[in-house]
N, C-alpha and C positions, 0 to 999 in steps of 0.2 A: 099357333104360336111357335116361334122358333125355339129350339132347345139347345142348350150348351152344357157340356160337362166341365166341372171344375174339380180338379184333384191335385192337391188338397185345397180347401178354401184358403184364400190368401188375403193379404193386406190387413184386414180386420174382420171382426165377427160379421159385420154387415156390408163390407165392401170387398168384392171378389174380383180377381183378374182372370179374364178368359185366356186360354192358351194362344200362342202366336198364330197357330193354324186356324183356330176358331175365330180369332179376331180378324184375320185376313179375309176369311170366308164371309163373316158378318158385314165387313165394310165394303169389300170389292164385289161380292156376288149378291148378297141380300140387301145391300145399300141401307143398312140400319144406321140410325143416328141417335144422338143424345135424347133421352126422353122416351124412346121406344121400349116397350115391355117385352121381356123374354122369359123363358123358363130356364132356370139354372138348377142343375142337379149334381149331387155328389154322394158319397157314401153316407152322408148325414141326412139325405132325403131330397125332396123336390121343393123348389121355391119359386115364387113369382118375384121377378127382379126387373129393375129398370136400368137402362144404360145411363150411367152417371157421367162418365167422361171418357175421352179418347186421348191416350198419352203415347206418342211415338208409335202409332199404329197398334197399340194394345188397348183393348176395351176394358173398362172397369164397370162393373154392375153393382148396384145397391140392392140388397135383399129387402123385399117389401113384406112378404108373408109366406108362411109354409103352405104347401099344397098337399093333397091327399097322398098317402103312401101307396105305391103300386106293386111293391114286392110281395110275392106269395109267402104264406106262412109255412107251406111245405117246401123244404129245401131239397131240391133234386140235383144230384150229381150224375151227369151222363158220362159213363165210361164207354167211349166209342172206339171200336177196333179200326185202325187206320185204313181208310178206303183209298181207292185209286183216284187219279187225276184231281180235279178240283171239287170233288164231292164234299170234302170236309168244309170248304168255304160255305156251301149251302147248309150243311148240318149245323154249323156254328151260328150262322145268321138266324135260322128258323128256331133253333133251340133257345137262343137268347130271347127272341120275340115271345116264345111260349112261357118263359119264366124260369129256366134252369138257373141254378146258383153257381154251378161249376161244371166245366167240361174237361175230361181227362182223356187224351188220346192214348190208345193202348196198342202195344206191339204184340200181335198174336201170331200163331204159327202159320195161319193161312193168309196173312196180310201180304199183298203183292208189293206194296210200297216198302222200300228200305231207305231210310233217311240217314245221311251222315250228319256229323255235328253241325256243319255250316248250314245244310238244308234245314235241319231241325230248328235252329235259331231263327232262320228267315221265315219258316212256315208259322211258328208260334207267334212271332211278331205280327205277321199278316192276320192270323186268326184273332189275335187280341184286338187289332184295329177293327176287324169286321164286327166283333162283339161290341165294341164301343159304339160304332155307328148304329148297330141294331138296337142297342140300348137307348140311344137318343131317339131313334125313329119310333120305338114302341112306348116311350114315356116311362121307362123304368128308372129307378133311383140308383141302383148299384150295377156296375159293370161286372159281369161274371168273370171269374178267373179261368183262363185257358192255360193248363199246365204243360210242362214238357211231357213228351210221351213216356209212358211207364211200361214195365213188363207185367205179365200176368201175375207173377208172384208178388210184385209190389202192389198191384190192385187188390189182391187178396188180403194184404195187410191193412190197406186203407179202409176196407169195408167195415172193420171192427168199430170205427168211429161213427157209423151210421145206424139209425134205428132199424133199417132193413135194407137189403140189397136183392134185387130180382134180376133174373137172366132170361129174357125172351129167347126161347130155343125151340127149333122145329121138332126136336125129339120129345117135347113135353106134350102130352095128349090132353090134359085138362088143367083147369085152374088158371084163369087169366087175371087182369087187373081188378075186375069186380070181386073175385074171390079174395084177392089180397086185401082189398078195402074192407070186406066183411070180417076178415080175420084180424085186421090191424086198422081200426077206424080212426085212430088218433096219432098217426105218425108225425114226427117233427122233421125227419130227414129220410131220404130214400135214394138209394143208388140204383141205376139201371145200366146193365152191361149189354152192349150190342156188339155182335161179331162183325167182321169185315165181309167182303163179298163171298168168300169161301165158307163163311160160317164159323162156328165154334167147334173145335175138335173134341172128341170124347175125353181126351186126356185133360184138356183145359176145363171141361165141364166137371170132371172129377175134382179138380182143384177148387173150383167155385163152390161145389157142394161141401167140401171140407171146410171152407171159409164161411159156411152157413148162408151162402147165397141161395135164393129160392128160384128154381126153374119155373117159368110160367109160359103160357101160350098167348099168342096174339090173334088166335083164330085159325081157321082151316086153310087160309091162304099163306103162301110163302112171300114175305115182304123183302124188298131190297134193303140193304143196310142203311141207305139214306132215308128210307121210309119207316123202317122199324122203330128207330129211336124216337122220331118225331111223333109217331102214332102212340107209342107207349107214354111219352111225356104228356101228350094231349089227353089221353085216357085218364091218367092219374090226376092231372090237374082238374079235370072235370069231376071225377069221383070225390075228390077231397075239397070240393067247393071253391076252387081257385078260378073258376070261370063264371062266378056269380059277382054281382056288384056288392 
């Protein structure tokens, strides 16, 4: 079934308007027509809906019934050190599919990428669009927020609002996701800090420790930045039961 995002629900409680872009795609590409059923989702959840009318190339859908919630109970914030080239596109897409709640790009000392104000706005807009499409594809209810890049010091302030924040780091010899789960079996929110290609410096690691972030290992192998975050998210989602029906 085709999925469409509605933000915010409009017209009335039961009659929603698709965006101009989604309406055009539904009409010109998917060839949908009045009476066809679709899935509409917003921050309020997922709903079975029916195309009610088409007004000046804008589709109106009528909500029929709610669908099951697909958002995880564990709210994960991925703090991702800015990687090179288009790796962030991949990270955003896959992290959203896996269920993260929020993605925060981080400017770290070993980041090769240096974005100016114009580049930053353009990149974040692109990442948010990728997140939206990944949300539709994976059947999620809520589009995760992609924030503007932050500094390490700003990151350290943000983790105070989380139940726990972990830092996969090659300098940590023991204690991985399973150890975290055993010590914290009922987390409601979790931060995961991932370094860029050059890794996390010892100075940055000291700041993370001061902010009560917990260094962990992801095993004996060194993972690339685009692999490490997704591996950590997958591990924690599985351990906390988010990959069960």
